[in-house]
Structures are given as C-alpha cells and as structure tokens.
MARKOLLO-168908 format. One record per residue (C-alpha): residue number from 1; x, y, z. Coordinates in Angstrom, 1 decimal, always signed. Example, Ala and Ser with C-alpha at 12.3 -4.5 7.8 and 13.67 -1.06 7.14 Angstrom:
<node k="1" u="+12.3" v="-4.5" w="+7.8"/>
<node k="2" u="+13.7" v="-1.1" w="+7.1"/>
END
This chain:
<node k="1" u="-0.3" v="-0.4" w="-0.5"/>
<node k="2" u="+1.4" v="+3.9" w="-0.8"/>
<node k="3" u="+1.2" v="+5.7" w="+2.3"/>
<node k="4" u="+0.9" v="+9.5" w="+2.6"/>
<node k="5" u="+4.1" v="+10.9" w="+4.2"/>
<node k="6" u="+3.1" v="+13.9" w="+6.8"/>
<node k="7" u="+6.3" v="+15.3" w="+6.0"/>
<node k="8" u="+6.4" v="+15.3" w="+2.6"/>
<node k="9" u="+5.7" v="+18.0" w="+0.2"/>
<node k="10" u="+2.1" v="+19.0" w="-1.4"/>
<node k="11" u="+1.4" v="+18.0" w="-4.8"/>
<node k="12" u="-1.2" v="+20.1" w="-7.1"/>
<node k="13" u="-2.6" v="+18.3" w="-10.2"/>
<node k="14" u="-3.7" v="+21.7" w="-12.3"/>
<node k="15" u="-2.5" v="+24.4" w="-10.1"/>
<node k="16" u="-4.8" v="+26.9" w="-12.0"/>
<node k="17" u="-8.0" v="+29.4" w="-10.7"/>
<node k="18" u="-8.1" v="+28.8" w="-7.4"/>
<node k="19" u="-5.7" v="+25.9" w="-7.7"/>
<node k="20" u="-3.4" v="+28.7" w="-7.4"/>
<node k="21" u="-3.4" v="+29.7" w="-4.1"/>
<node k="22" u="-2.8" v="+26.1" w="-2.6"/>
<node k="23" u="+0.8" v="+26.9" w="-3.3"/>
<node k="24" u="+1.4" v="+30.1" w="-1.7"/>
<node k="25" u="-0.8" v="+28.8" w="+1.6"/>
<node k="26" u="+1.4" v="+25.3" w="+1.7"/>
<node k="27" u="+4.6" v="+27.7" w="+1.2"/>
<node k="28" u="+3.9" v="+29.7" w="+4.2"/>
<node k="29" u="+3.3" v="+27.3" w="+6.4"/>
<node k="30" u="+6.7" v="+25.7" w="+5.2"/>
<node k="31" u="+5.5" v="+22.7" w="+2.9"/>
<node k="32" u="+7.1" v="+22.6" w="-0.8"/>
<node k="33" u="+4.4" v="+22.2" w="-3.2"/>
<node k="34" u="+5.0" v="+19.8" w="-6.5"/>
<node k="35" u="+3.1" v="+20.8" w="-9.6"/>
<node k="36" u="+1.4" v="+18.0" w="-11.9"/>
<node k="37" u="+0.3" v="+19.0" w="-15.2"/>
<node k="38" u="-2.3" v="+17.5" w="-17.4"/>
<node k="39" u="-1.0" v="+18.7" w="-20.1"/>
<node k="40" u="+2.8" v="+20.9" w="-21.3"/>
<node k="41" u="+0.2" v="+24.3" w="-21.1"/>
<node k="42" u="-2.5" v="+25.5" w="-19.5"/>
<node k="43" u="-5.6" v="+25.8" w="-21.3"/>
<node k="44" u="-6.4" v="+29.0" w="-22.5"/>
<node k="45" u="-9.3" v="+30.0" w="-20.2"/>
<node k="46" u="-6.6" v="+29.0" w="-17.3"/>
<node k="47" u="-3.3" v="+30.1" w="-18.7"/>
<node k="48" u="-3.3" v="+33.6" w="-16.7"/>
<node k="49" u="-3.1" v="+31.9" w="-13.3"/>
<node k="50" u="-0.3" v="+29.7" w="-13.6"/>
<node k="51" u="+2.5" v="+30.4" w="-11.6"/>
<node k="52" u="+5.4" v="+27.9" w="-12.5"/>
<node k="53" u="+7.6" v="+29.8" w="-9.7"/>
<node k="54" u="+5.5" v="+28.9" w="-7.0"/>
<node k="55" u="+6.6" v="+24.9" w="-7.2"/>
<node k="56" u="+9.5" v="+23.4" w="-6.5"/>
<node k="57" u="+8.9" v="+21.0" w="-9.0"/>
<node k="58" u="+6.6" v="+20.6" w="-12.0"/>
<node k="59" u="+6.1" v="+17.4" w="-13.3"/>
<node k="60" u="+3.8" v="+16.8" w="-16.7"/>
<node k="61" u="+1.5" v="+14.0" w="-17.4"/>
<node k="62" u="+1.6" v="+11.8" w="-20.6"/>
<node k="63" u="-0.6" v="+9.3" w="-21.4"/>
<node k="64" u="+1.1" v="+6.6" w="-19.4"/>
<node k="65" u="+1.3" v="+8.0" w="-15.7"/>
<node k="66" u="+3.8" v="+5.0" w="-14.9"/>
<node k="67" u="+6.8" v="+7.8" w="-15.4"/>
<node k="68" u="+4.6" v="+10.5" w="-12.7"/>
<node k="69" u="+3.7" v="+8.2" w="-10.5"/>
<node k="70" u="+7.2" v="+6.4" w="-10.0"/>
<node k="71" u="+8.2" v="+10.0" w="-9.6"/>
<node k="72" u="+5.5" v="+11.0" w="-7.0"/>
<node k="73" u="+6.4" v="+7.9" w="-5.2"/>
<node k="74" u="+10.0" v="+8.6" w="-4.6"/>
<node k="75" u="+8.9" v="+12.4" w="-3.4"/>
<node k="76" u="+6.8" v="+10.3" w="-0.7"/>
<node k="77" u="+4.0" v="+13.1" w="-1.0"/>
<node k="78" u="+1.8" v="+14.3" w="+2.2"/>
<node k="79" u="-1.4" v="+15.1" w="-0.3"/>
<node k="80" u="-2.9" v="+15.0" w="-3.9"/>
<node k="81" u="-5.3" v="+17.5" w="-4.9"/>
<node k="82" u="-6.6" v="+18.9" w="-8.1"/>
<node k="83" u="-6.2" v="+22.7" w="-8.8"/>
<node k="84" u="-8.9" v="+23.2" w="-10.5"/>
<node k="85" u="-11.7" v="+21.1" w="-13.4"/>
<node k="86" u="-9.2" v="+19.8" w="-15.4"/>
<node k="87" u="-7.2" v="+18.7" w="-13.0"/>
<node k="88" u="-10.3" v="+16.7" w="-11.0"/>
<node k="89" u="-9.5" v="+12.9" w="-13.5"/>
<node k="90" u="-5.8" v="+13.6" w="-13.1"/>
<node k="91" u="-6.0" v="+14.2" w="-9.5"/>
<node k="92" u="-8.5" v="+10.8" w="-8.9"/>
<node k="93" u="-6.0" v="+8.7" w="-11.3"/>
<node k="94" u="-2.5" v="+9.4" w="-9.5"/>
<node k="95" u="-3.7" v="+9.6" w="-5.8"/>
<node k="96" u="-4.3" v="+5.7" w="-5.6"/>
<node k="97" u="-1.1" v="+5.0" w="-6.7"/>
<node k="98" u="+0.9" v="+7.3" w="-4.5"/>
<node k="99" u="-1.4" v="+8.3" w="-1.6"/>
<node k="100" u="-3.8" v="+5.4" w="-1.4"/>
<node k="101" u="-4.3" v="+6.5" w="+2.5"/>
<node k="102" u="-6.0" v="+9.6" w="+1.2"/>
<node k="103" u="-7.4" v="+8.9" w="-1.7"/>
<node k="104" u="-10.9" v="+9.1" w="-2.5"/>
<node k="105" u="-13.5" v="+5.9" w="-4.1"/>
<node k="106" u="-11.6" v="+5.1" w="-6.9"/>
<node k="107" u="-14.6" v="+3.2" w="-8.1"/>
<node k="108" u="-16.6" v="+6.3" w="-8.0"/>
<node k="109" u="-14.2" v="+8.4" w="-10.0"/>
<node k="110" u="-16.0" v="+9.0" w="-12.9"/>
<node k="111" u="-18.4" v="+10.9" w="-10.9"/>
<node k="112" u="-16.9" v="+13.3" w="-9.8"/>
<node k="113" u="-16.3" v="+14.5" w="-13.1"/>
<node k="114" u="-19.0" v="+13.8" w="-15.4"/>
<node k="115" u="-22.5" v="+14.9" w="-14.9"/>
<node k="116" u="-23.8" v="+11.8" w="-16.0"/>
<node k="117" u="-22.3" v="+9.8" w="-13.9"/>
<node k="118" u="-22.7" v="+12.4" w="-10.6"/>
<node k="119" u="-26.7" v="+12.4" w="-11.2"/>
<node k="120" u="-27.0" v="+8.7" w="-11.4"/>
<node k="121" u="-24.4" v="+8.0" w="-8.1"/>
<node k="122" u="-26.7" v="+10.3" w="-6.4"/>
<node k="123" u="-30.2" v="+8.7" w="-7.4"/>
<node k="124" u="-28.3" v="+5.2" w="-6.8"/>
<node k="125" u="-27.7" v="+6.5" w="-3.1"/>
<node k="126" u="-31.4" v="+7.5" w="-2.6"/>
<node k="127" u="-30.9" v="+11.1" w="-3.1"/>
<node k="128" u="-33.7" v="+13.0" w="-5.5"/>
<node k="129" u="-32.1" v="+14.8" w="-9.1"/>
<node k="130" u="-33.4" v="+16.9" w="-11.1"/>
<node k="131" u="-34.9" v="+14.5" w="-14.5"/>
<node k="132" u="-31.8" v="+13.9" w="-17.0"/>
<node k="133" u="-30.4" v="+11.6" w="-20.3"/>
<node k="134" u="-26.9" v="+11.3" w="-21.1"/>
<node k="135" u="-27.0" v="+10.0" w="-24.3"/>
<node k="136" u="-25.3" v="+10.5" w="-27.6"/>
<node k="137" u="-28.5" v="+10.0" w="-29.5"/>
<node k="138" u="-31.3" v="+12.3" w="-30.5"/>
<node k="139" u="-33.8" v="+9.3" w="-30.9"/>
<node k="140" u="-33.1" v="+8.2" w="-27.0"/>
<node k="141" u="-33.8" v="+11.5" w="-25.9"/>
<node k="142" u="-37.0" v="+12.1" w="-28.2"/>
<node k="143" u="-38.4" v="+8.5" w="-26.1"/>
<node k="144" u="-37.4" v="+9.5" w="-23.2"/>
<node k="145" u="-39.0" v="+13.2" w="-23.3"/>
<node k="146" u="-42.5" v="+11.2" w="-24.4"/>
<node k="147" u="-41.7" v="+8.7" w="-21.6"/>
<node k="148" u="-41.0" v="+11.1" w="-19.0"/>
<node k="149" u="-43.9" v="+13.7" w="-20.2"/>
<node k="150" u="-41.8" v="+16.3" w="-20.8"/>
<node k="151" u="-42.6" v="+17.0" w="-24.5"/>
<node k="152" u="-43.3" v="+20.8" w="-25.0"/>
<node k="153" u="-41.6" v="+21.5" w="-21.5"/>
<node k="154" u="-37.9" v="+24.1" w="-20.9"/>
<node k="155" u="-35.0" v="+21.8" w="-20.9"/>
<node k="156" u="-31.5" v="+22.2" w="-21.1"/>
<node k="157" u="-28.5" v="+20.5" w="-22.4"/>
<node k="158" u="-25.1" v="+20.8" w="-21.8"/>
<node k="159" u="-21.6" v="+19.0" w="-22.2"/>
<node k="160" u="-21.0" v="+16.0" w="-19.4"/>
<node k="161" u="-17.4" v="+17.9" w="-19.1"/>
<node k="162" u="-18.1" v="+21.4" w="-18.8"/>
<node k="163" u="-17.1" v="+24.2" w="-16.6"/>
<node k="164" u="-18.4" v="+27.4" w="-15.6"/>
<node k="165" u="-21.5" v="+26.9" w="-17.9"/>
<node k="166" u="-19.6" v="+26.4" w="-21.1"/>
<node k="167" u="-22.3" v="+25.2" w="-23.3"/>
<node k="168" u="-25.3" v="+25.1" w="-21.1"/>
<node k="169" u="-28.4" v="+26.2" w="-22.9"/>
<node k="170" u="-31.7" v="+26.8" w="-22.1"/>
<node k="171" u="-34.4" v="+25.1" w="-24.6"/>
<node k="172" u="-37.9" v="+26.9" w="-24.1"/>
<node k="173" u="-40.6" v="+24.8" w="-24.7"/>
<node k="174" u="-38.0" v="+22.0" w="-26.1"/>
<node k="175" u="-38.3" v="+23.8" w="-28.9"/>
<node k="176" u="-35.3" v="+22.9" w="-32.1"/>
<node k="177" u="-34.0" v="+20.8" w="-29.2"/>
<node k="178" u="-32.5" v="+17.7" w="-31.5"/>
<node k="179" u="-30.6" v="+20.8" w="-34.0"/>
<node k="180" u="-28.7" v="+21.8" w="-30.7"/>
<node k="181" u="-28.3" v="+18.7" w="-29.5"/>
<node k="182" u="-26.9" v="+17.3" w="-32.8"/>
<node k="183" u="-25.0" v="+21.1" w="-33.6"/>
<node k="184" u="-23.1" v="+20.6" w="-29.6"/>
<node k="185" u="-22.8" v="+17.2" w="-30.1"/>
<node k="186" u="-19.3" v="+16.0" w="-31.3"/>
<node k="187" u="-17.7" v="+19.6" w="-30.9"/>
<node k="188" u="-15.2" v="+20.5" w="-28.5"/>
<node k="189" u="-15.9" v="+23.1" w="-25.0"/>
<node k="190" u="-13.5" v="+25.2" w="-23.6"/>
<node k="191" u="-11.9" v="+22.7" w="-21.7"/>
<node k="192" u="-10.6" v="+21.1" w="-25.2"/>
<node k="193" u="-12.8" v="+18.1" w="-24.4"/>
<node k="194" u="-15.0" v="+16.3" w="-27.1"/>
<node k="195" u="-18.6" v="+16.4" w="-26.5"/>
<node k="196" u="-18.6" v="+12.5" w="-27.0"/>
<node k="197" u="-22.6" v="+12.7" w="-25.2"/>
<node k="198" u="-25.0" v="+15.4" w="-24.0"/>
<node k="199" u="-26.8" v="+15.7" w="-21.1"/>
<node k="200" u="-30.6" v="+16.9" w="-21.3"/>
<node k="201" u="-32.4" v="+17.9" w="-18.5"/>
<node k="202" u="-35.7" v="+19.6" w="-17.3"/>
<node k="203" u="-35.3" v="+22.9" w="-16.5"/>
<node k="204" u="-35.9" v="+23.0" w="-13.2"/>
<node k="205" u="-36.5" v="+26.6" w="-10.9"/>
<node k="206" u="-35.7" v="+27.6" w="-7.4"/>
<node k="207" u="-33.1" v="+29.6" w="-5.5"/>
<node k="208" u="-29.5" v="+28.0" w="-6.6"/>
<node k="209" u="-27.2" v="+27.7" w="-3.4"/>
<node k="210" u="-23.3" v="+27.2" w="-3.6"/>
<node k="211" u="-22.2" v="+25.0" w="-0.9"/>
<node k="212" u="-18.1" v="+24.7" w="-0.3"/>
<node k="213" u="-16.3" v="+22.2" w="+1.4"/>
<node k="214" u="-13.6" v="+20.5" w="+2.7"/>
<node k="215" u="-13.7" v="+16.3" w="+3.3"/>
<node k="216" u="-10.9" v="+15.1" w="+5.5"/>
<node k="217" u="-11.5" v="+11.2" w="+6.7"/>
<node k="218" u="-15.1" v="+11.2" w="+5.2"/>
<node k="219" u="-16.1" v="+14.2" w="+7.2"/>
<node k="220" u="-17.5" v="+17.6" w="+5.4"/>
<node k="221" u="-16.9" v="+20.7" w="+6.8"/>
<node k="222" u="-18.9" v="+23.5" w="+5.1"/>
<node k="223" u="-16.6" v="+26.7" w="+4.5"/>
<node k="224" u="-19.2" v="+28.5" w="+3.6"/>
<node k="225" u="-22.8" v="+29.5" w="+1.6"/>
<node k="226" u="-23.1" v="+31.9" w="-1.4"/>
<node k="227" u="-26.7" v="+32.5" w="-3.3"/>
<node k="228" u="-26.1" v="+32.9" w="-7.1"/>
<node k="229" u="-28.5" v="+35.2" w="-8.8"/>
<node k="230" u="-28.3" v="+34.4" w="-12.3"/>
<node k="231" u="-30.0" v="+35.4" w="-15.5"/>
<node k="232" u="-31.2" v="+34.6" w="-19.1"/>
<node k="233" u="-28.6" v="+36.7" w="-21.9"/>
<node k="234" u="-30.6" v="+37.0" w="-25.0"/>
<node k="235" u="-30.3" v="+33.2" w="-25.8"/>
<node k="236" u="-27.7" v="+32.4" w="-22.9"/>
<node k="237" u="-29.1" v="+31.1" w="-19.9"/>
<node k="238" u="-27.5" v="+30.8" w="-16.4"/>
<node k="239" u="-26.0" v="+34.2" w="-16.9"/>
<node k="240" u="-24.2" v="+34.9" w="-13.7"/>
<node k="241" u="-25.3" v="+38.4" w="-12.0"/>
<node k="242" u="-24.3" v="+38.5" w="-8.9"/>
<node k="243" u="-23.8" v="+35.4" w="-5.9"/>
<node k="244" u="-23.3" v="+36.7" w="-2.0"/>
<node k="245" u="-21.6" v="+35.1" w="+1.2"/>
<node k="246" u="-25.0" v="+34.3" w="+3.0"/>
<node k="247" u="-24.9" v="+33.6" w="+6.8"/>
<node k="248" u="-25.2" v="+30.0" w="+8.8"/>
<node k="249" u="-28.3" v="+30.9" w="+10.1"/>
<node k="250" u="-30.6" v="+30.9" w="+7.3"/>
<node k="251" u="-33.6" v="+28.7" w="+7.7"/>
<node k="252" u="-32.7" v="+26.5" w="+4.7"/>
<node k="253" u="-29.3" v="+25.6" w="+6.2"/>
<node k="254" u="-30.0" v="+22.7" w="+7.6"/>
<node k="255" u="-31.5" v="+21.4" w="+4.3"/>
<node k="256" u="-29.2" v="+21.8" w="+1.4"/>
<node k="257" u="-26.1" v="+21.0" w="+4.0"/>
<node k="258" u="-27.4" v="+17.5" w="+4.5"/>
<node k="259" u="-28.7" v="+17.3" w="+1.2"/>
<node k="260" u="-25.0" v="+18.3" w="+0.5"/>
<node k="261" u="-22.9" v="+16.0" w="+2.6"/>
<node k="262" u="-25.4" v="+13.7" w="+1.2"/>
<node k="263" u="-23.8" v="+14.1" w="-2.5"/>
<node k="264" u="-20.0" v="+14.4" w="-1.4"/>
<node k="265" u="-20.7" v="+10.6" w="+0.3"/>
<node k="266" u="-22.9" v="+9.3" w="-2.8"/>
<node k="267" u="-19.8" v="+10.7" w="-4.8"/>
<node k="268" u="-17.1" v="+8.8" w="-2.9"/>
<node k="269" u="-15.3" v="+12.3" w="-1.6"/>
<node k="270" u="-13.0" v="+11.6" w="+1.3"/>
<node k="271" u="-10.2" v="+14.5" w="+0.9"/>
<node k="272" u="-9.6" v="+17.3" w="-0.6"/>
<node k="273" u="-12.1" v="+20.7" w="-1.3"/>
<node k="274" u="-15.6" v="+20.1" w="-3.5"/>
<node k="275" u="-17.6" v="+23.2" w="-4.5"/>
<node k="276" u="-21.7" v="+22.1" w="-4.6"/>
<node k="277" u="-24.4" v="+23.6" w="-6.9"/>
<node k="278" u="-27.5" v="+22.9" w="-5.5"/>
<node k="279" u="-31.4" v="+24.6" w="-6.1"/>
<node k="280" u="-33.7" v="+24.2" w="-4.0"/>
<node k="281" u="-37.1" v="+23.8" w="-5.6"/>
<node k="282" u="-40.4" v="+23.8" w="-3.9"/>
<node k="283" u="-40.1" v="+19.5" w="-4.2"/>
<node k="284" u="-36.6" v="+20.4" w="-1.6"/>
<node k="285" u="-33.0" v="+20.2" w="-2.8"/>
<node k="286" u="-31.5" v="+19.0" w="-6.0"/>
<node k="287" u="-28.2" v="+18.8" w="-7.4"/>
<node k="288" u="-26.8" v="+20.8" w="-10.3"/>
<node k="289" u="-23.4" v="+19.7" w="-10.4"/>
<node k="290" u="-20.4" v="+19.2" w="-8.5"/>
<node k="291" u="-16.7" v="+19.8" w="-8.3"/>
<node k="292" u="-14.4" v="+18.1" w="-6.4"/>
<node k="293" u="-11.8" v="+21.0" w="-6.1"/>
<node k="294" u="-11.6" v="+24.8" w="-5.3"/>
<node k="295" u="-14.6" v="+27.1" w="-5.5"/>
<node k="296" u="-12.9" v="+28.9" w="-8.9"/>
<node k="297" u="-12.4" v="+32.3" w="-10.0"/>
<node k="298" u="-10.5" v="+33.6" w="-6.7"/>
<node k="299" u="-13.3" v="+33.1" w="-3.9"/>
<node k="300" u="-11.1" v="+31.0" w="-1.4"/>
<node k="301" u="-9.6" v="+35.2" w="-0.8"/>
<node k="302" u="-12.6" v="+36.5" w="-1.0"/>
<node k="303" u="-14.0" v="+34.3" w="+1.5"/>
<node k="304" u="-11.2" v="+35.3" w="+4.0"/>
<node k="305" u="-13.0" v="+38.5" w="+4.0"/>
<node k="306" u="-16.8" v="+37.4" w="+4.2"/>
<node k="307" u="-16.0" v="+34.0" w="+7.0"/>
<node k="308" u="-12.0" v="+34.8" w="+8.1"/>
<node k="309" u="-11.7" v="+31.7" w="+6.3"/>
<node k="310" u="-11.8" v="+29.7" w="+2.9"/>
<node k="311" u="-11.2" v="+26.1" w="+2.0"/>
<node k="312" u="-7.7" v="+26.4" w="+0.9"/>
<node k="313" u="-7.0" v="+27.6" w="+4.7"/>
<node k="314" u="-8.7" v="+24.9" w="+5.9"/>
<node k="315" u="-6.6" v="+22.3" w="+3.5"/>
<node k="316" u="-3.7" v="+23.6" w="+4.6"/>
<node k="317" u="-4.4" v="+23.4" w="+8.7"/>
<node k="318" u="-5.3" v="+19.7" w="+7.7"/>
<node k="319" u="-2.9" v="+18.4" w="+5.7"/>
<node k="320" u="+0.0" v="+20.5" w="+7.9"/>
<node k="321" u="-1.8" v="+19.2" w="+11.4"/>
<node k="322" u="-1.4" v="+22.7" w="+12.6"/>
<node k="323" u="-5.4" v="+23.9" w="+13.8"/>
<node k="324" u="-9.1" v="+22.8" w="+13.7"/>
<node k="325" u="-11.0" v="+22.3" w="+11.3"/>
<node k="326" u="-15.5" v="+23.3" w="+12.5"/>
<node k="327" u="-17.8" v="+21.6" w="+10.7"/>
<node k="328" u="-19.5" v="+24.8" w="+9.5"/>
<node k="329" u="-18.6" v="+28.5" w="+9.3"/>
<node k="330" u="-19.7" v="+32.1" w="+11.2"/>
<node k="331" u="-19.8" v="+35.5" w="+8.4"/>
<node k="332" u="-18.5" v="+38.4" w="+9.6"/>
<node k="333" u="-19.0" v="+40.7" w="+7.2"/>
<node k="334" u="-21.1" v="+40.8" w="+4.2"/>
<node k="335" u="-19.7" v="+40.3" w="+0.8"/>
<node k="336" u="-21.2" v="+39.9" w="-2.9"/>
<node k="337" u="-19.0" v="+39.6" w="-6.4"/>
<node k="338" u="-20.7" v="+41.6" w="-9.0"/>
<node k="339" u="-19.7" v="+39.9" w="-12.4"/>
<node k="340" u="-19.3" v="+42.2" w="-15.5"/>
<node k="341" u="-22.3" v="+41.9" w="-18.2"/>
<node k="342" u="-22.4" v="+42.8" w="-21.8"/>
<node k="343" u="-26.0" v="+42.6" w="-23.8"/>
<node k="344" u="-25.1" v="+43.4" w="-26.9"/>
<node k="345" u="-21.8" v="+43.6" w="-29.4"/>
<node k="346" u="-20.1" v="+46.6" w="-30.6"/>
<node k="347" u="-16.5" v="+48.9" w="-30.3"/>
<node k="348" u="-16.4" v="+50.3" w="-26.8"/>
<node k="349" u="-15.8" v="+53.8" w="-26.8"/>
<node k="350" u="-16.5" v="+55.0" w="-23.3"/>
<node k="351" u="-15.0" v="+52.4" w="-21.2"/>
<node k="352" u="-13.6" v="+55.6" w="-18.7"/>
<node k="353" u="-16.7" v="+55.4" w="-16.6"/>
<node k="354" u="-15.8" v="+52.2" w="-15.0"/>
<node k="355" u="-13.2" v="+54.0" w="-13.6"/>
<node k="356" u="-15.9" v="+55.2" w="-10.9"/>
<node k="357" u="-16.3" v="+51.5" w="-9.5"/>
<node k="358" u="-13.0" v="+52.0" w="-7.2"/>
<node k="359" u="-14.8" v="+55.1" w="-5.5"/>
<node k="360" u="-17.3" v="+52.8" w="-4.3"/>
<node k="361" u="-18.1" v="+53.1" w="-0.8"/>
<node k="362" u="-17.8" v="+48.7" w="-0.8"/>
<node k="363" u="-15.3" v="+48.6" w="-3.0"/>
<node k="364" u="-13.2" v="+45.4" w="-2.0"/>
<node k="365" u="-12.0" v="+44.3" w="-5.2"/>
<node k="366" u="-11.8" v="+45.0" w="-8.9"/>
<node k="367" u="-11.2" v="+43.5" w="-12.1"/>
<node k="368" u="-12.3" v="+45.4" w="-15.3"/>
<node k="369" u="-10.6" v="+44.5" w="-18.7"/>
<node k="370" u="-12.8" v="+46.8" w="-20.8"/>
<node k="371" u="-10.9" v="+49.1" w="-22.8"/>
<node k="372" u="-12.1" v="+51.4" w="-25.2"/>
<node k="373" u="-11.9" v="+49.9" w="-28.9"/>
<node k="374" u="-12.3" v="+46.8" w="-27.5"/>
<node k="375" u="-14.9" v="+44.7" w="-29.6"/>
<node k="376" u="-17.5" v="+42.7" w="-27.1"/>
<node k="377" u="-20.2" v="+40.4" w="-27.7"/>
<node k="378" u="-23.0" v="+39.2" w="-25.7"/>
<node k="379" u="-22.0" v="+37.4" w="-22.3"/>
<node k="380" u="-22.8" v="+33.4" w="-22.8"/>
<node k="381" u="-21.1" v="+31.9" w="-19.9"/>
<node k="382" u="-19.1" v="+32.7" w="-17.1"/>
<node k="383" u="-15.2" v="+32.1" w="-18.8"/>
<node k="384" u="-17.0" v="+35.3" w="-20.7"/>
<node k="385" u="-17.8" v="+37.1" w="-17.3"/>
<node k="386" u="-14.5" v="+36.6" w="-16.1"/>
<node k="387" u="-12.8" v="+37.6" w="-18.9"/>
<node k="388" u="-15.0" v="+41.4" w="-18.8"/>
<node k="389" u="-14.4" v="+41.3" w="-15.0"/>
<node k="390" u="-15.9" v="+41.8" w="-11.8"/>
<node k="391" u="-16.1" v="+43.8" w="-8.9"/>
<node k="392" u="-15.8" v="+42.7" w="-5.2"/>
<node k="393" u="-18.0" v="+44.7" w="-3.0"/>
<node k="394" u="-17.6" v="+44.2" w="+1.1"/>
<node k="395" u="-19.1" v="+46.0" w="+3.8"/>
<node k="396" u="-20.7" v="+46.2" w="+7.3"/>
<node k="397" u="-24.2" v="+46.9" w="+6.1"/>
<node k="398" u="-25.8" v="+45.3" w="+3.7"/>
<node k="399" u="-27.8" v="+48.4" w="+2.1"/>
<node k="400" u="-24.8" v="+50.4" w="+1.2"/>
<node k="401" u="-23.4" v="+47.0" w="-1.0"/>
<node k="402" u="-26.8" v="+47.0" w="-3.1"/>
<node k="403" u="-26.4" v="+50.5" w="-3.3"/>
<node k="404" u="-23.2" v="+50.2" w="-5.0"/>
<node k="405" u="-23.9" v="+46.8" w="-7.4"/>
<node k="406" u="-27.4" v="+49.1" w="-8.9"/>
<node k="407" u="-24.8" v="+51.9" w="-9.9"/>
<node k="408" u="-22.5" v="+49.3" w="-11.6"/>
<node k="409" u="-25.4" v="+48.2" w="-13.3"/>
<node k="410" u="-25.8" v="+51.8" w="-14.0"/>
<node k="411" u="-22.6" v="+51.9" w="-15.6"/>
<node k="412" u="-23.3" v="+49.4" w="-17.6"/>
<node k="413" u="-26.4" v="+50.4" w="-19.3"/>
<node k="414" u="-24.0" v="+53.4" w="-19.9"/>
<node k="415" u="-21.4" v="+51.8" w="-21.7"/>
<node k="416" u="-21.2" v="+53.1" w="-25.7"/>
<node k="417" u="-20.7" v="+50.4" w="-27.6"/>
<node k="418" u="-21.1" v="+51.2" w="-31.7"/>
<node k="419" u="-21.3" v="+49.0" w="-34.6"/>
<node k="420" u="-18.8" v="+49.0" w="-36.8"/>
<node k="421" u="-20.1" v="+50.8" w="-40.8"/>
<node k="422" u="-19.9" v="+48.1" w="-43.4"/>
<node k="423" u="-18.9" v="+49.5" w="-46.5"/>
<node k="424" u="-20.5" v="+47.7" w="-49.6"/>
<node k="425" u="-18.6" v="+48.4" w="-52.9"/>
<node k="426" u="-20.1" v="+48.5" w="-56.3"/>
END
C-alpha cells in the first residue's frame, strides 16, 4: 500500500484558477509544493492564473502515468489535490497509486467529474435529482421526453464535462432541441474536451446555492454558503449576475447542507475540496453539479473577507496538522461579487466610466478588462463574464452593498458600444 508521508510535499494537479492559492498557502506553512500538469501548457481559460515560480518541481503527465507516478512515489508526498476542473480526473488517477490512504473512492471517480455519472451516483444513493438523460443518440432523447412527459417543456442541454456554464443551453418549450443537440454533439468545449455525449435535463427553477466544503477522513466541513443570482442574456442561460455570502443562520441551512453531504458521500469524496451547486426547488434540494476542487474565480481570497477562513486555509490546516477544522463557518462581513455582463455587441468608446467603481464605498477589489476600441460580444458563460471582469463589494452594511451593486449595473447601461460601419463596394 502506498501511503502518504506527513512530512512530504503537497502535490497540486493543474494548479490553476483558485488552485493557484494552494502553493503560497502551503509554502507559508513551510511545506514545498509540486505541480503536476495534465498538459504541457494550461488550457487558455486558465493560463493567466498559472504561476510556475511557486513550485519546487513541475511534472508533466503523459498518457502513460507510470513515469509521473514513480517520480511522485520517490518524493513521498503528503497529499495529491486537484487545483481546478481540468485536474480532477488526473488527480483521481494518481492519488490511489501514490497516497492510497488519502485518496477518494476510486470506483466512483467518474461520478466526481462526469455530470451524467454524478447524477446517477446521487440517485443510486437514494437522493432526489433533476430528471435527466446522458446520451449521444437524439432518438433516445425523443423517446425519453415522451416517457417522462417532458414534450413541450423547458429543457437544458449541456456537455457532461464542461466547466463554468460553458455550453449550458436553455431550450424554451423544448423547441428545436434536436438541432441544438446535433450542433453541440462532437464539438470540443472550452477545456478542449470532446462532447461525445450530452446531458438533457428538465429545466428546474428555485433558489440556487453554492456549498463549499473540505473533506477529510470522510467528514465534510462547510467552509461557506453563497447564493447565486443568474439571469438569461438573450439565448444564453445561467449568466452570473451576482453572488452573495450567506450566514449559517439561514432557515434552509440544515436542508441544503444535509443534502450536500449526502452528495459528497454518494460520489466517494473523502479528502479534498469540493464546490457543490444545489437548487432548492419547491420539492426540496436538487443537485445541479459538483466540482471536486476549490471554488474557482479567486473565491478563497474573498471568502477570507466574508468568513475569516476558506477551503484552501482549511486544507492547509488539515494536511499540516496545524489547527482545527470546524463543521461550519461564521459570516463576519457582507460580501457580494458582481459579474460584468455585456448584452449587445459593439466597439467600446467610453470605458472610462468604470473608473468610478473604485470610488464606491463598499469597493474591495475589482478586475475590469474593458478598454476603448475593444470589440465586445453578448456574455454567454462564466468564462466570458470573468474575461470582462468582476467587482467584489464588502461592507458591514448590506444596504450599502446593494446600492453600489445597482450603480455598477447603471454604469454598464451607460457603456457605449458602436457597431462598425459596413462599406458595400459596388
């Protein structure tokens, strides 16, 4: 049996997005960090977050994992953790061969990445799920729609291995679902993964929560709960509008937390961070999806402002055996993330209006990537939102935050987007 070494380095697989925070946090605790990359270069959507200088060694995985596994065994690491979505499968493949005692259940690995398999595992565990089908056969979809009584109902079609709402498509009244299905099937998503199958779901409404956790020894600690507010942007659904941290005193806390912990057990999570998206419907909580890695988009550093803690901090405390990990959390200040949204296409001519953002009373942090002469297109997923930018508001007075949120949306409406003139030669 290959066991972990409590004095060894930490291994982070694809240390991108919020996974980039692991290295400085463990280094500060006196622990060296080794990076394992699933490809020689990061996917384009994660490239800007990669900091190779943070690692004592960097290993590149190939199709034959034996070389990487043997090198890691020589290093005798204390744990193997995925940094972001693209590293989940590789981390699950490596961990049982290198730190078997701290690996998640290998037989359920596909349920921790493939949206169809995770739903099946949750259902098999006796938890309710959104009615759905994962297939590459349009005729099978049609048969399923008739059998479930969903003909003429709103549907959602999405790739089973995408991330950040990439490819998530709402089909109102199910009209044209076959064309959308056929167009998406066989395409590569923004992580470069082939859509060899697609997931078709009943469109479900309710309040959407994110529950962030750290699992250790099969126990699941809740590091924070946020509420998502999403909107439709023309044909694109699930566009992030804002996200707010909630206190553990919300009335629905026990209901959604008990469900989330059941999901974590169902997919075989025993060690590491997870990010669960759960819809609280009129019939109770339903899983949207789970990512068995940290909440992305820089969330841990903003979580520290809201709660004084984060998934990354708790992971460091556990794997260094330095400090306790509570079952829940506390909210110490109100924090809201506002995601910038573009609703029409055009060339920017007054980007300077966003200069006012840093003067807002609740402004804590912002990234605004909109400049004059940029060509903008309607926002279609979270990757596109983050490319435009976001604003983090933090304040003791929640009403001040909402006032500043409304001002940001007002500035967006004032943004001038000019369509280029098209000259037709006769």
